[in-house]
N, C-alpha and C positions, 0 to 999 in steps of 0.2 A: 575751942581746944579740947572740948567732946572727940571735934572733927578734925582737929591737925593729929591728934591722936592715934586715929585711924588708920595715918598713913604710917606709923611706927608700928602697931600691931595687925595690918593690913583685915580688920574685923568691917567684915562688909553687911549690911543690916539692910541696904534694899535691894528689892529682888522685879524683877521683871516679871508682870503673871499672864505674860506669853511664851515667853525663852526662859525662864529662870536664871537669865542671866545676872550679876550680886553687883552692887558699887556697896562707894561706904559714903555718897553722898545721893540725898533726893531727888540733886537737879540732875546731876549724871544718868539718874535711872530714867528721869525726865526728860530727856534730848536723844538716851539714847529708846525708846519707846518710842518715837518717831520714826524711826527707821521701821517700822511697824504698821503705824498709820500713814506714814507718807505726810505727813502734816508741814506745812513748808509757813513756819510765823512769821518769818522776817525777810520784809522786804524790802530794796535796793529801789528809792525812792528816782534814783533818773533814770532805771531801765526797764523796771516792775519786775525784774526774777526775783525768786525767791523761795530761801533757803531755809535747810532745816533747822542751823547752829547759829549762835550769832556768833561766831569767829569768823564761819566760814563767808558771812554778807559784808564784816571787816574785809576782810579780806580780797573779796569781788568788789567791792569798795573804789581800791586804788587803780583797779583799769579806768577808771570813770580821773580819781586825782589824781593818776599820776605817779603817788606816792611808792615809794622804794625805799621802807626805815631798817633793811638789812644790807647793812654790808660790807663788803670780802678787805680786807686788812690790807692781802699784799698785794693788789690792782686796783682797788677802788670802785669796784662794780657794783651797783645796789641791785638787791631786786626785792618781789613783793610780799614773798614770804621765810622764812628761815630755810623750806626744807627747800627752795630752790638755791637757798645760800650756799646749804651746807654740800650738796653737790657739787656746786659750783667750785667748792674749795679744794675740792678731787684732781681739779684739774689741775693743780699747781703742785700736785706732791706724784712720785711717784710711780703708784701702790697699782699696779693691774691684776687684779686673784680672779675673774671670770674667764674662764677658756672655755670657745667653744670645740667640740670635740671632734667635728667635720671641718671645718677652716683653718682650724687654731689662730683665729684668731685672739686674742686677747681686751679686755675690758674693764673698766674701773668700776662698772654696778652691775649691778643683778640684773633687773631694769632692765639696760643696756646691752645685754648678751641675751635676754631673751627675745624685744625687739630683732635682733641680728637671726635666732636662728630659726627663726620662721622666715624669714630666704628660701632657706633651706629644705622645710618643711611645708610652704605655704599656707602655714595654719592662720586663719580667722578670728580670732575668739568670739568677737568685739562685733555685737552683735545691733543691726536697728531696729528695734522697736516697731517701728511703722512700716515698715518698708522690708524689713529679712535681708538687704545687703548686709554685707557683712565686712571686717576689717580688719590689718596684722596689728591696730594700736590703736588705743583708747583717743588720742587725740585727732584722730581722722575721723571716726564714729563720731563723735563733736561735734568738729565741724560740719561734717554730713545732716546732721539730725538738727540743724539751724535753719537746715532747706525746709524738712516740719512745721518744726513750730515760730519757723519767724524772728528769731530770737538773732537781735544785732547788738551784741557787746560792747565794739569796738565807736568811742565813737570823735567827735572832729571835737578839739576844743576851740573851735575858731565860731563856727557854724551851729554846731550840736547835730552835724547830721548820723545815721549811725550805720553802722555795717558789718554783717557777718564775719567776713575774716579782716582781723590786723592791717596786710598786706594790701586790701582792696582802699583802707580810709588813709594806709601812708601816701599814696597814692590819689587820692583826692587831697588830701592837704596840698597838695606840690598846687593844687588851683588856686590857692593864697598864698601861697611861695611864690612861684613863678618858676619854680626850681625846676630844670630840664636837664639830668641826671644820660639822658640814650643821646647819642651821639652819633651822625651818621657818619661811617671810616672812607663816603665817596666823595660828599662837600660839605662834611664837616657841619650841617643840622646840626638842634639839639631840635628833644623831644622831652615831653610832659612821663608820658606812656611809651612800654616797648617796642607794644604792640605795633605802635603808631609808628615807630619806625623803621620797624619790619617791613609795613604797608609800604610804605614811601621808597628803601629802597626795591621793593616787587614793580615799582612804579616806575 
């Protein structure tokens, strides 16, 4: 009850000794302290990746299980996190409130506007700590860093083989399903991979 009452009073009894930030619960303060110590006690049993917070581990584990508990009621699409669902739900509304001052394009999300604006400024704020290469988007940096870390978060549900990119994993799955989505427009022969189709046309 005492902990609950603090949600009404705003009282914060627990302080971080390193930066002074205050919290209503000791558990929240302990979680916060890991941002200073870089401790990652929560380990994924499937791929070995570690996390600072338990909730981040739970979200990550859905990559392996395929679980998508958050469903969009208008269209039925499902998502791994509530944040992804909220972003998606805005695509069903006509609201677009973020304007680019240079090209006059309009965006639903502030993040989309920021990414777009970098096409004008050539700004690359995301830097690889391993080699110094810079990127316009955080997602591009994360994918690049796997070259250094060897992390392969995308695994095949049929044979367990792991891949750095989801696209590579999807291509691999066709070796199990026999799917050949790329068709030569000249002779009609179909292929599992796009690059094989392109090579075939050159021959």
